[in-house]
C-alpha positions as CSV (number, residue, x, y, z in Angstrom):
1,M,-30.8,79.7,-29.9
2,Y,-30.1,75.9,-29.6
3,E,-26.4,76.6,-29.4
4,L,-26.9,79.0,-26.6
5,F,-28.7,76.4,-24.5
6,I,-26.0,73.9,-25.2
7,A,-23.3,76.4,-24.2
8,S,-25.2,77.4,-21.1
9,G,-25.8,73.8,-20.0
10,L,-22.2,72.9,-20.5
11,G,-21.2,76.0,-18.5
12,S,-23.5,75.0,-15.7
13,L,-22.0,71.4,-15.6
14,V,-18.5,72.8,-15.5
15,G,-19.5,75.2,-12.7
16,I,-21.0,72.3,-10.6
17,I,-17.7,70.4,-10.8
18,A,-15.5,73.5,-10.3
19,G,-17.6,74.5,-7.3
20,C,-17.6,71.1,-5.6
21,I,-13.9,70.2,-6.0
22,P,-11.5,72.3,-3.9
23,G,-8.7,73.9,-6.1
24,V,-10.8,73.8,-9.3
25,G,-12.0,77.4,-9.3
26,M,-13.2,79.6,-12.2
27,F,-9.7,80.3,-13.5
28,V,-8.7,76.6,-13.5
29,A,-11.9,75.6,-15.2
30,T,-11.6,78.4,-17.8
31,A,-7.9,77.5,-18.4
32,V,-8.6,73.8,-18.9
33,L,-11.4,74.5,-21.4
34,Y,-9.6,77.4,-23.2
35,A,-9.1,75.4,-26.5
36,M,-12.8,74.6,-26.6
37,L,-13.9,78.1,-25.8
38,M,-12.0,79.5,-28.7
39,D,-14.6,78.0,-31.0
40,L,-17.6,79.7,-29.4
41,D,-19.1,82.9,-30.7
42,P,-19.2,85.9,-28.3
43,A,-22.9,85.3,-27.1
44,A,-22.3,81.6,-26.5
45,L,-19.0,82.3,-24.7
46,I,-20.6,84.9,-22.4
47,M,-23.6,82.6,-21.6
48,F,-21.2,79.7,-21.0
49,Y,-19.1,81.7,-18.6
50,T,-22.1,83.3,-16.8
51,C,-23.7,79.9,-16.2
52,M,-20.4,78.4,-15.1
53,V,-19.9,81.1,-12.5
54,C,-23.5,81.0,-11.2
55,S,-23.5,77.2,-10.8
56,A,-20.1,77.3,-9.1
57,Q,-21.6,79.6,-6.5
58,Y,-24.4,77.1,-5.8
59,F,-22.2,74.1,-5.4
60,G,-19.2,75.8,-3.7
61,S,-21.5,76.1,-0.7
62,V,-22.3,72.4,-0.8
63,T,-18.8,71.3,0.1
64,A,-18.5,74.2,2.5
65,I,-21.6,73.1,4.4
66,Y,-21.3,69.3,4.4
67,L,-17.5,68.9,4.5
68,G,-16.3,72.2,6.0
69,M,-14.2,72.8,2.8
70,A,-14.3,75.8,0.6
71,G,-15.1,74.6,-2.9
72,E,-14.2,78.1,-4.2
73,A,-12.7,81.1,-2.4
74,A,-15.9,83.0,-1.9
75,S,-17.3,80.1,0.2
76,F,-15.1,80.6,3.2
77,P,-17.8,82.4,5.3
78,A,-20.1,79.4,4.4
79,V,-17.4,77.1,5.8
80,I,-17.6,78.9,9.2
81,E,-21.4,78.9,9.5
82,G,-22.4,76.1,7.2
83,Y,-20.3,73.3,8.6
84,A,-21.4,74.2,12.2
85,L,-25.0,74.0,11.0
86,S,-24.4,70.7,9.3
87,K,-23.0,69.2,12.5
88,K,-26.2,70.3,14.2
89,G,-28.2,68.3,11.6
90,Q,-29.3,71.5,9.7
91,G,-27.3,70.9,6.6
92,Q,-30.2,70.5,4.3
93,K,-31.9,73.7,5.6
94,S,-28.6,75.5,5.0
95,I,-28.4,74.2,1.4
96,Y,-32.0,75.2,0.8
97,L,-31.6,78.8,2.1
98,T,-28.3,79.4,0.3
99,G,-29.8,78.0,-2.9
100,I,-32.9,80.2,-2.7
101,G,-30.7,83.2,-1.8
102,S,-28.4,82.5,-4.7
103,F,-31.3,82.2,-7.1
104,V,-32.7,85.6,-5.9
105,G,-29.2,87.1,-6.0
106,T,-28.7,86.0,-9.6
107,G,-32.0,87.7,-10.6
108,F,-31.0,90.8,-8.8
109,G,-27.6,90.8,-10.5
110,L,-29.2,90.6,-13.9
111,F,-31.6,93.4,-13.1
112,F,-28.7,95.5,-11.7
113,I,-26.5,95.3,-14.8
114,A,-29.5,95.9,-17.1
115,L,-30.2,99.0,-15.0
116,L,-26.6,100.2,-15.1
117,S,-26.5,99.6,-18.9
118,F,-29.6,101.7,-19.4
119,F,-28.2,104.6,-17.5
120,A,-24.8,104.2,-19.3
121,M,-26.3,104.5,-22.8
122,D,-24.6,107.8,-23.6
123,I,-21.2,106.7,-22.2
124,S,-18.6,106.1,-24.9
125,L,-14.9,105.7,-23.9
126,T,-12.0,106.9,-26.0
127,S,-9.0,104.7,-26.3
128,F,-7.1,106.9,-23.8
129,E,-10.0,106.8,-21.2
130,R,-10.1,103.0,-21.6
131,M,-6.3,102.8,-21.1
132,I,-6.8,104.8,-17.9
133,L,-9.5,102.4,-16.7
134,F,-7.2,99.5,-17.4
135,C,-4.5,101.2,-15.3
136,I,-6.9,101.8,-12.5
137,V,-8.0,98.1,-12.5
138,G,-4.4,97.0,-12.6
139,L,-3.5,99.2,-9.6
140,S,-6.5,97.9,-7.8
141,L,-5.4,94.3,-8.4
142,I,-1.9,95.2,-7.0
143,L,-3.4,96.8,-3.9
144,V,-5.5,93.7,-2.9
145,T,-2.5,91.4,-3.0
146,N,-0.3,90.6,0.0
147,N,2.9,90.9,-2.1
148,S,5.6,93.3,-1.0
149,K,5.9,96.5,-3.2
150,I,9.3,95.3,-4.5
151,V,7.7,92.0,-5.7
152,D,4.7,93.9,-7.3
153,F,7.1,96.4,-9.0
154,S,9.3,93.6,-10.3
155,L,6.3,91.7,-11.7
156,I,5.1,94.9,-13.5
157,L,8.5,95.4,-15.1
158,L,8.7,91.8,-16.1
159,A,5.2,92.0,-17.7
160,I,6.2,95.1,-19.6
161,A,9.5,93.6,-20.8
162,L,7.8,90.4,-22.0
163,S,5.2,92.5,-23.8
164,H,8.0,93.9,-26.0
165,I,8.9,90.5,-27.4
166,G,7.7,89.6,-30.9
167,Y,7.7,91.0,-34.4
168,S,6.4,94.5,-34.9
169,G,4.5,94.1,-38.1
170,N,1.7,96.7,-38.0
171,S,2.2,97.4,-34.3
172,N,3.4,100.8,-33.0
173,I,5.2,99.0,-30.2
174,P,9.0,98.4,-30.7
175,L,9.1,94.6,-30.5
176,F,12.2,92.4,-30.5
177,Y,12.5,88.7,-31.2
178,F,16.3,88.5,-31.4
179,D,16.3,86.5,-34.7
180,M,14.6,83.6,-32.9
181,L,11.5,82.5,-34.9
182,W,9.8,80.9,-31.9
183,L,9.8,84.4,-30.2
184,S,8.5,86.2,-33.3
185,Q,4.8,85.7,-32.2
186,G,5.5,87.1,-28.8
187,I,4.9,85.6,-25.3
188,H,1.3,84.6,-25.0
189,F,-0.2,85.0,-21.5
190,F,-2.0,81.6,-21.5
191,P,0.9,79.2,-20.6
192,L,2.0,81.7,-17.9
193,A,-1.5,82.0,-16.5
194,A,-2.0,78.2,-16.6
195,G,1.1,77.7,-14.5
196,L,1.2,80.7,-12.2
197,L,-2.5,80.8,-11.4
198,S,-4.2,77.5,-12.3
199,M,-1.6,74.9,-11.2
200,K,-0.6,77.1,-8.3
201,E,-4.2,77.0,-7.1
202,V,-4.6,73.3,-7.7
203,L,-1.3,72.4,-5.9
204,S,-2.4,74.4,-2.9
205,A,-5.7,72.5,-2.5
206,E,-6.0,70.5,0.7
207,D,-7.0,66.8,0.8
208,N,-10.5,65.8,1.8
209,N,-10.5,64.2,5.2
210,A,-13.8,62.5,4.5
211,K,-15.8,64.2,7.2
212,K,-19.1,62.5,8.0
213,I,-22.3,64.0,6.5
214,I,-25.0,64.2,9.2
215,T,-28.7,63.5,8.4
216,E,-30.7,66.7,8.1
217,E,-33.9,67.7,10.0
218,Q,-37.3,68.4,8.6
219,F,-38.3,72.1,8.1
220,N,-41.0,74.3,6.5
221,Y,-39.6,75.6,3.2
222,V,-41.9,78.6,2.8
223,K,-41.6,79.6,6.5
224,E,-37.8,79.6,6.3
225,F,-37.8,81.7,3.1
226,V,-40.1,84.3,4.7
227,K,-38.0,84.4,7.9
228,H,-34.8,85.1,5.9
229,K,-36.2,87.5,3.4
230,W,-34.3,90.5,4.7
231,S,-31.0,88.6,4.8
232,I,-31.6,87.7,1.1
233,L,-32.3,91.3,0.2
234,R,-29.3,92.7,2.0
235,G,-27.1,90.0,0.4
236,S,-28.4,90.9,-3.1
237,V,-27.7,94.6,-2.7
238,I,-24.3,94.2,-1.1
239,G,-23.3,91.5,-3.6
240,G,-24.5,93.5,-6.6
241,I,-22.4,96.5,-5.7
242,A,-19.3,94.8,-4.2
243,G,-19.1,92.3,-7.1
244,M,-17.7,95.1,-9.4
245,L,-14.6,95.7,-7.2
246,P,-11.5,94.7,-9.2
247,G,-9.7,91.6,-8.0
248,L,-12.1,91.0,-5.2
249,T,-15.5,90.5,-6.9
250,T,-17.4,87.6,-5.2
251,I,-14.9,87.2,-2.5
252,C,-15.6,90.8,-1.4
253,S,-19.3,90.4,-1.9
254,S,-19.6,87.3,0.4
255,H,-17.3,88.7,3.1
256,M,-19.0,92.1,3.2
257,A,-22.5,90.6,3.4
258,Y,-21.2,88.2,6.1
259,L,-19.8,91.1,8.2
260,A,-23.0,93.1,7.7
261,E,-25.2,90.2,8.7
262,Q,-23.1,89.6,11.8
263,K,-23.6,93.2,12.8
264,V,-27.4,92.9,12.3
265,T,-27.6,89.7,14.4
266,E,-24.9,90.6,16.9
267,K,-27.2,90.3,19.9
268,T,-28.3,86.8,19.1
269,Y,-25.3,85.6,17.0
270,T,-23.7,82.2,17.6
271,K,-21.6,80.1,15.3
272,G,-23.9,78.3,12.9
273,N,-26.1,81.3,12.0
274,T,-28.6,80.7,9.1
275,Y,-29.0,84.4,8.5
276,C,-25.3,84.9,8.0
277,I,-24.9,82.0,5.6
278,T,-28.0,82.9,3.6
279,S,-26.8,86.5,3.1
280,T,-23.2,85.7,2.2
281,E,-24.2,83.1,-0.4
282,T,-26.9,85.4,-1.9
283,A,-24.2,88.0,-2.2
284,N,-22.0,85.4,-4.0
285,N,-24.3,85.0,-6.9
286,A,-25.4,88.7,-7.1
287,G,-21.7,89.6,-7.3
288,S,-20.9,86.8,-9.8
289,I,-23.4,88.5,-12.2
290,S,-22.6,92.2,-11.5
291,Q,-18.8,91.6,-12.0
292,L,-19.6,91.0,-15.7
293,F,-20.7,94.6,-16.2
294,P,-17.2,96.2,-16.5
295,L,-16.2,93.4,-18.8
296,L,-19.2,93.5,-21.1
297,M,-19.7,97.3,-21.0
298,F,-16.1,98.6,-21.2
299,G,-14.0,95.5,-22.0
300,I,-12.4,95.7,-18.6
301,P,-11.8,92.3,-17.0
302,I,-11.6,92.5,-13.2
303,S,-10.7,88.9,-12.3
304,G,-8.3,86.3,-13.5
305,S,-10.9,84.2,-15.3
306,E,-12.5,87.3,-16.9
307,A,-9.1,88.2,-18.3
308,I,-9.1,84.9,-20.3
309,I,-12.7,85.5,-21.4
310,W,-11.9,89.0,-22.4
311,S,-8.9,87.9,-24.5
312,L,-11.3,85.6,-26.4
313,L,-14.0,88.2,-26.8
314,D,-11.4,90.7,-28.1
315,I,-10.3,88.2,-30.7
316,K,-13.9,87.6,-31.8
317,G,-14.7,91.3,-32.1
318,W,-17.1,91.8,-29.2
319,E,-18.5,95.3,-29.2
320,N,-18.4,96.7,-25.7
321,S,-21.5,98.8,-25.4
322,P,-24.6,99.2,-23.3
323,N,-26.8,98.1,-26.2
324,E,-24.9,94.8,-26.4
325,V,-25.3,94.2,-22.7
326,L,-29.0,95.1,-22.7
327,K,-29.6,92.8,-25.7
328,L,-27.8,90.0,-24.0
329,V,-29.8,90.3,-20.8
330,T,-33.3,91.0,-22.3
331,E,-33.1,88.4,-25.1
332,H,-31.5,85.5,-23.1
333,W,-32.7,86.0,-19.6
334,Y,-35.0,83.0,-19.7
335,I,-32.0,80.7,-20.5
336,L,-30.2,82.0,-17.4
337,L,-33.5,81.4,-15.5
338,V,-33.8,77.8,-16.6
339,I,-30.1,77.1,-15.9
340,N,-30.3,78.6,-12.4
341,L,-33.5,76.7,-11.6
342,F,-31.7,73.5,-12.8
343,A,-28.7,74.3,-10.5
344,L,-31.0,75.2,-7.6
345,T,-32.9,71.9,-7.9
346,L,-29.8,69.8,-8.0
347,A,-28.3,71.7,-5.0
348,I,-31.4,71.3,-2.9
349,K,-32.4,67.7,-3.9
350,F,-29.0,66.0,-4.4
351,A,-26.4,68.0,-2.5
352,S,-25.4,65.2,-0.2
353,H,-24.7,63.0,-3.3
354,F,-22.6,65.6,-5.1
355,V,-20.1,65.9,-2.2
356,K,-19.2,62.3,-2.9
357,I,-17.4,63.3,-6.1
358,V,-14.9,65.2,-4.0
359,P,-11.7,63.1,-4.1
360,K,-10.5,61.8,-0.7
361,N,-7.0,62.2,-2.0
362,N,-6.3,65.1,-4.4
363,T,-3.1,63.6,-5.8
364,V,-4.9,62.0,-8.8
365,L,-6.9,65.2,-9.4
366,K,-3.8,67.3,-9.4
367,I,-1.9,65.0,-11.8
368,S,-4.9,64.9,-14.1
369,I,-5.3,68.7,-14.2
370,F,-1.6,69.0,-14.8
371,V,-1.7,66.6,-17.8
372,I,-4.8,68.3,-19.2
373,L,-3.2,71.7,-18.9
374,C,0.0,70.4,-20.7
375,F,-2.2,69.3,-23.6
376,V,-4.2,72.5,-23.7
377,T,-1.1,74.8,-23.6
378,Y,0.4,72.9,-26.4
379,I,-2.8,73.2,-28.5
380,V,-3.2,76.9,-27.7
381,G,0.5,77.5,-28.5
382,N,0.1,75.8,-31.9
383,K,-3.1,77.6,-32.7
384,F,-2.0,81.2,-31.7
385,Q,1.7,81.1,-32.4
386,G,2.6,77.9,-34.2
387,Y,5.0,76.8,-31.5
388,G,3.3,74.4,-29.2
389,F,6.4,73.1,-27.5
390,F,7.5,76.6,-26.6
391,S,4.2,77.2,-24.9
392,L,4.5,73.9,-23.1
393,I,8.0,74.8,-21.8
394,L,6.7,78.2,-20.6
395,F,3.9,76.4,-18.8
396,L,6.3,74.0,-17.1
397,I,8.6,76.8,-16.0
398,S,5.7,78.9,-14.7
399,T,4.3,75.9,-12.8
400,L,7.6,75.4,-11.1
401,V,7.7,79.1,-10.2
402,G,4.2,79.1,-8.8
403,W,4.9,76.0,-6.8
404,R,8.2,77.5,-5.5
405,F,6.5,80.8,-4.4
406,P,3.1,79.8,-3.2
407,K,2.5,83.0,-1.2
408,V,3.1,85.3,-4.2
409,S,0.0,86.6,-6.0
410,F,0.7,86.6,-9.8
411,I,-2.7,88.0,-10.8
412,P,-1.4,91.6,-11.5
413,F,1.3,90.1,-13.6
414,I,-1.1,88.0,-15.7
415,F,-3.5,90.9,-16.0
416,L,-0.7,93.1,-17.4
417,M,0.3,90.3,-19.8
418,V,-3.3,90.2,-21.1
419,I,-3.8,93.9,-21.5
420,G,-0.1,94.9,-22.0
421,P,-0.3,95.1,-25.9
422,I,-3.2,97.5,-25.7
423,L,-1.6,99.7,-23.1
424,L,1.7,99.8,-24.8
425,D,0.2,100.4,-28.2
426,S,-1.7,103.4,-26.8
427,F,1.4,104.6,-25.0
428,Y,3.7,104.5,-28.0
429,T,0.9,105.9,-30.3
430,G,0.7,108.9,-27.9
431,L,4.5,109.4,-28.1
432,M,4.3,109.3,-31.9
433,V,1.5,111.9,-32.0
434,H,3.7,114.3,-29.9
435,G,6.8,113.6,-31.9
436,L,8.6,111.8,-29.1
437,Y,8.8,108.5,-30.9
438,G,9.4,107.6,-34.5
439,G,7.8,104.2,-34.6
440,P,9.4,100.7,-34.7
441,H,12.3,100.1,-37.0
């Protein structure tokens, strides 16, 4: 139990930093810590990731409200409403309402996935059904990108081709390594993801223009909570449901709750609306929890950072079942409660101090993350394949590609690289069963 508290606390700390600093989202944080996460057992890994995501939602709103900068992608609605409120001297009230809403949203998300797990007790997926779900999620990820169909189709073909590289061994997939030992272990997704997603996200982060933080007004905490109770409830429900949409998750949760609250308050709405920001940030945290259900229940990652976590859970033999999900929630709910109370307290009491860690110039931050990712990809390459320099070269090439094509979304490509071996193994096994394929030679 002590190890779970440590993992949860570290996850919360990482989430605070990732939420505050633009460009350091969940995927970047997960990628940077990948080598460390390999040593955690499944329960500790899940608790680390859950607490990291929750804390990031609390503190993503801090930079959005005080500086008008989105600390993470789901905080864009908070930028619109929160910074306007901050300029009116209502920043602290906004932080309080979003913090309380996020806390309630987290609790709702935990209850929601526990309820879903209870009703899914009799559901057991065959390998074929799981493959179909993977395909559906992959298609969903493609549909939410702004890529052209030609680009998406090319990325799919490239992922399929790269998944055929390696030595067959016990696999039913025909693999080829062209007598090059450094290709015999295949192309691991991590160096590609670190460059095409992590560094691309970091390089696109804008510099902080050091906007002035305005002193907040006094207000009644209880009265404000009661006044915004329905916004918190609407955000919890919308976030809990929308958080399970592949590729969108908390981004969809926050935007749907934001639009819904604008509709509810359309007669009195003006920019800098406390009801809108409360609902959207509540939905953020509810969605950050509910998005875990497909991953934990069926082993289906629906976001880039979850793809990394899933790859680690798969290696460690995590059993995707409702019993495991219920056990995780019912036995460790108090750890999540303590961590969320900790994050809530920090956000409310020390928010104006936390924004000071946001660099005025992101150049040093970008260089630091690049160097760290170089080191991590080398370590991961050595541990998984025995060829660290090859992984490092892949990372450098993918970083260059991500920088050269900033408007291209590579998430579907990385997703297929992660789940490619499973899909291809099921595909070729099916061909063998029907006598259409004789196996690797």
